[in-house]
C-alpha positions in Angstrom: 14.2 -24.2 -7.9 14.8 -23.9 -11.6 11.3 -25.6 -12.1 9.5 -22.7 -10.5 10.4 -20.5 -13.4 9.1 -23.0 -16.1 6.1 -24.5 -15.0 2.7 -23.8 -13.4 2.6 -24.0 -9.5 1.1 -22.7 -6.7 2.9 -20.3 -3.9 1.9 -19.7 -0.6 1.3 -16.6 1.2 2.3 -17.0 5.1 0.9 -13.6 6.0 -2.8 -14.5 4.8 -2.6 -18.4 4.7 -3.7 -18.1 1.0 -2.3 -19.1 -2.2 -1.6 -17.9 -5.7 -1.4 -19.9 -8.7 1.7 -18.8 -11.1 1.8 -19.6 -14.7 5.3 -18.6 -16.2 5.1 -20.7 -19.1 2.2 -17.9 -20.2 4.8 -15.1 -20.2 8.7 -15.6 -20.1 9.1 -11.9 -20.1 7.2 -8.9 -18.7 8.1 -6.5 -21.4 8.1 -7.8 -24.7 9.2 -4.7 -26.7 6.4 -2.5 -26.3 7.4 1.2 -26.3 5.4 3.5 -24.6 5.2 7.3 -25.5 6.0 9.5 -22.2 2.5 10.8 -20.5 1.8 14.1 -22.0 -0.6 14.9 -19.1 0.2 18.5 -17.4 -1.5 19.5 -14.7 -1.5 22.7 -12.9 0.2 23.7 -9.8 -3.4 24.9 -8.3 -6.6 24.0 -9.9 -9.5 26.3 -8.9 -12.1 23.5 -9.6 -9.9 20.8 -7.6 -11.7 20.4 -4.3 -8.3 19.3 -2.2 -6.5 22.4 -3.7 -5.7 25.2 -1.0 -8.3 27.9 -0.6 -10.8 25.9 -2.4 -14.2 25.1 -1.3 -15.2 21.6 -0.7 -18.9 19.9 -1.6 -19.6 20.4 2.1 -19.2 24.2 1.9 -16.2 24.0 4.1 -13.2 26.0 2.7 -9.4 24.6 2.8 -6.9 26.6 4.2 -3.9 27.8 2.2 -1.9 25.0 3.4 1.8 24.8 2.5 2.7 21.2 3.5 0.5 18.4 4.6 -2.9 18.9 5.2 -5.6 16.5 7.0 -9.4 16.6 7.4 -12.4 14.3 8.1 -13.9 13.1 4.9 -17.1 15.0 3.9 -18.2 11.7 2.4 -17.0 9.3 5.3 -17.8 5.4 4.7 -17.7 5.0 8.7 -19.5 7.1 11.0 -18.4 8.0 14.5 -21.9 8.4 15.9 -23.3 5.3 14.5 -25.9 3.7 16.7 -24.8 0.2 18.4 -27.2 -2.3 17.0 -27.0 -6.0 15.8 -29.0 -8.3 13.9 -28.8 -12.0 14.8 -31.5 -14.1 13.0 -30.4 -17.5 11.9 -28.0 -17.0 9.1 -28.8 -13.1 8.6 -26.3 -11.4 10.9 -25.1 -7.8 11.0 -23.4 -5.5 13.6 -23.1 -1.8 14.1 -19.5 -0.5 12.7 -18.3 2.8 14.0 -15.1 4.9 12.6 -13.6 7.9 11.5 -12.5 8.4 8.1 -9.8 11.3 7.0 -8.3 12.4 4.0 -4.6 13.5 3.6 -3.4 15.6 1.0 0.3 15.0 0.7 1.3 18.4 -1.1 -0.6 21.6 -2.0 0.9 21.4 -5.5 -1.9 19.8 -7.9 0.5 18.8 -10.3 2.5 16.5 -8.2 2.4 12.5 -7.0 4.5 11.1 -4.3 6.9 10.1 -7.6 7.5 13.9 -7.9 7.9 15.0 -4.4 11.5 15.4 -2.8 11.9 13.0 -0.2 12.1 15.4 2.6 8.4 16.5 1.7 7.6 12.5 1.5 9.1 12.4 5.1 6.7 14.9 6.3 3.9 12.8 5.0 5.1 9.9 7.0 5.4 11.8 10.1 1.7 12.7 9.5 0.8 9.2 9.1 2.5 8.6 12.5 0.7 11.2 14.4 -2.8 10.3 13.1 -2.1 6.6 13.9 -1.7 7.6 17.4 -4.4 10.2 17.5 -7.0 8.3 16.1 -6.0 5.1 17.6 -6.2 6.6 21.3 -9.8 6.9 20.7 -12.1 4.2 22.8 -13.9 3.1 19.9 -11.0 2.9 17.5 -9.3 -0.6 17.3 -7.7 -0.3 13.8 -6.1 2.4 11.8 -5.9 1.8 7.9 -3.7 4.3 6.0 -4.0 3.8 2.3 -3.8 5.6 -1.3 -5.5 4.9 -4.4 -3.5 6.8 -7.2 -4.8 7.2 -10.8 -8.6 6.6 -12.2 -8.0 2.8 -13.1 -7.9 2.6 -9.3 -11.0 4.6 -8.5 -9.4 7.6 -7.5 -11.7 10.5 -8.4 -9.2 13.5 -7.8 -6.0 13.5 -9.3 -4.5 16.0 -6.5 -1.7 13.9 -4.5 -3.7 12.6 -1.5 -4.5 9.5 0.5 -6.9 8.3 3.1 -6.9 7.1 6.6 -9.9 4.9 7.7 -10.1 3.9 11.3 -12.8 1.5 12.9 -13.8 -0.3 15.7 -13.4 -3.9 15.0 -10.4 -5.2 12.5 -11.0 -5.6 8.5 -11.0 -8.8 6.9 -7.2 -8.7 5.7 -6.1 -7.4 9.0 -7.8 -10.3 10.8 -5.9 -12.8 8.3 -2.4 -11.3 9.0 -3.1 -10.7 12.8 -3.8 -14.6 13.0 -0.9 -15.8 10.9 1.6 -13.5 12.6 0.7 -14.5 15.9 0.9 -18.2 15.3 4.1 -17.6 13.9 5.5 -15.7 16.6 4.3 -18.0 19.0 6.0 -20.9 17.8 9.3 -19.1 16.9 9.7 -16.0 19.2 10.2 -14.1 16.1 8.2 -12.1 13.8 7.1 -13.8 10.6 8.6 -11.3 8.5 11.7 -10.9 10.4 12.8 -14.3 9.1 11.3 -13.8 5.9 13.6 -11.0 5.4 16.6 -13.1 6.1 15.9 -15.5 3.4 15.0 -12.8 0.9 18.4 -11.0 1.5 20.3 -14.3 1.4 18.4 -15.2 -2.0 18.5 -11.6 -3.5 16.0 -12.8 -6.2 13.2 -10.5 -5.5 15.3 -7.3 -4.1 14.1 -4.1 -5.7 15.8 -1.6 -3.3 17.1 -1.8 0.2 18.9 1.0 2.4 19.9 1.0 5.8 16.4 0.6 7.5 14.3 -0.8 4.5 13.9 -3.5 2.4 11.8 -3.1 -0.8 10.9 -6.3 -2.7 8.2 -8.1 -4.8 6.8 -10.7 -2.3 7.5 -14.6 -3.3 3.6 -14.8 -3.1 2.7 -11.5 -5.0 -0.5 -11.5 -6.8 -0.6 -8.0 -9.0 2.0 -8.3 -11.7 4.4 -5.5 -10.1 3.5 -5.8 -6.6 6.0 -4.5 -4.0 6.3 -4.6 -0.4 8.3 -2.0 1.8 9.4 -3.7 5.0 11.6 -2.4 8.1 14.5 -4.6 8.5 14.0 -4.3 12.3 10.6 -5.9 13.7 8.3 -3.0 14.8 4.5 -3.4 15.5 3.7 0.2 13.8 5.2 2.9 12.4 5.2 5.0 15.7 8.2 2.7 16.7 10.3 4.0 13.6 12.9 6.1 15.1 12.8 9.9 13.6 16.2 9.6 11.8 14.8 6.6 10.0 11.7 8.1 8.7 13.7 10.0 5.7 14.9 6.4 4.8 11.2 5.2 4.6 10.5 8.4 2.6 13.4 7.6 0.4 12.1 3.7 0.0 8.9 5.4 -1.4 10.6 7.7 -3.5 12.7 5.3 -5.3 9.8 2.8 -6.0 7.4 5.4 -7.3 9.8 6.8 -9.5 10.7 3.4 -10.7 6.9 2.6 -11.3 6.7 5.7 -13.4 9.8 4.7 -15.6 8.4 1.4 -16.1 5.8 2.2 -18.8 6.8 6.1 -19.1 3.5 6.8 -17.5 2.1 8.3 -14.0 1.9 4.6 -12.6 -1.5 3.6 -11.1 -1.9 1.7 -7.7 -3.3 1.2 -4.6 -1.0 1.3 -1.5 -1.7 0.3 2.2 0.2 -0.2 5.5 -0.8 -3.0 7.4 0.4 -2.5 11.2 -0.5 -3.8 14.7 -4.4 -2.9 15.8 -4.9 0.0 18.2 -6.7 -2.3 20.7 -4.5 -2.1 23.3 -3.7 -5.7 23.4 -0.1 -7.5 23.1 0.7 -7.1 19.5 4.6 -8.4 19.6 3.8 -10.6 16.8 3.1 -7.7 14.3 5.9 -6.5 11.9 4.4 -3.4 10.1 4.8 -3.1 6.3 3.5 -1.4 3.1 2.3 -2.9 0.1 1.5 -1.8 -3.3 -0.8 -3.3 -5.7 -0.5 -1.9 -9.2 -2.9 -3.1 -11.8 -0.7 -2.6 -15.2 0.8 -5.6 -17.0 2.7 -4.9 -20.0 2.2 -1.6 -20.7 0.5 1.8 -19.6 -2.7 0.6 -21.4 -2.8 -3.2 -20.7 -4.1 -4.0 -17.3 -4.5 -6.9 -15.2 -8.2 -7.4 -14.2 -9.1 -10.0 -11.3 -11.8 -11.6 -13.3 -13.0 -15.3 -14.3 -10.9 -17.8 -12.6 -9.7 -15.4 -9.8 -13.0 -14.4 -8.8 -14.2 -17.8 -8.8 -10.9 -19.6 -7.9 -7.8 -18.1 -6.9 -5.6 -15.4 -7.5 -3.5 -16.0 -10.8 -0.4 -14.3 -12.3 1.7 -14.9 -15.5 4.9 -13.2 -15.0 6.8 -14.4 -12.2 7.8 -12.0 -9.0 11.4 -12.8 -9.7 11.2 -11.6 -13.3 9.2 -8.4 -12.2 11.6 -7.9 -9.4 14.6 -7.7 -12.0 12.8 -5.3 -14.0 11.8 -2.9 -11.0 15.4 -3.3 -9.8 17.0 -2.4 -13.2 15.1 0.7 -13.0 15.7 1.9 -9.4 19.3 1.2 -9.7 19.2 4.3 -12.3 17.5 6.5 -9.8 19.3 5.8 -6.4 
């Protein structure tokens, strides 16, 4: 497959059924000598003006408890309403349907100065346990059929508060990206009696071209079809519908994978690396979801330095996703950094 590193081509994403244009001739190397000064940003462990810090008052007048570990609360400005009225509009091509849901905020740590990359693995494990319990508790509610766990890190990703936190949005129907992955995985499972990612991992572990890190339970890799320059996916080696199936003794290994990746990101351009991350897993609709193989994706916008970003504009907005740096080159760079951290 030497041509794939030299000439423009399309790569297929079997999870979504979509393609990405790759133009390797435009950028032979992801890092062409730029040297970034280490970030000088220093934040206090407690900010009296931060509405997420322990003991502080939020915009709605409620006061946060003096929490010591992970803290979860219903978003004061939820995008979805639990008590939204049921209604529909069906007038020719004018269609709308009511959508109910619950949005929560999850503070990873009481320490305002930290991010996941700065937390020890056992503290990240507590975040994983909270993700598991929230998936269960939200998913049990009769009008909740999907639970989306995600994090926006960094102002460039629209994060309005630097306090280490993520969000959990749960809703009555499946969002667009999940519908694609549900359909693609279901079709593959029906044909092969195995999950799509189960077979994909076999190929990746054999080729070892896009691997960043692995431990006994997880593989961290740049997917063959990656869109963002340093996009990465964390996948459990054993097929699991959702994160609740992850054995308790393996939650520390998931936390380790997150720790290694986020620390490698920070070292890449000597900055607190921005990204959007999210876990895609089986719906909570009570149906047979054996075809699902959960995974966590990281979509970072940085391209060549802490100040050079990849924007989805022009052709990407009107045509299809496009990238210059090949996933293989990005994986090699990240693997080198991860090897020095593990």
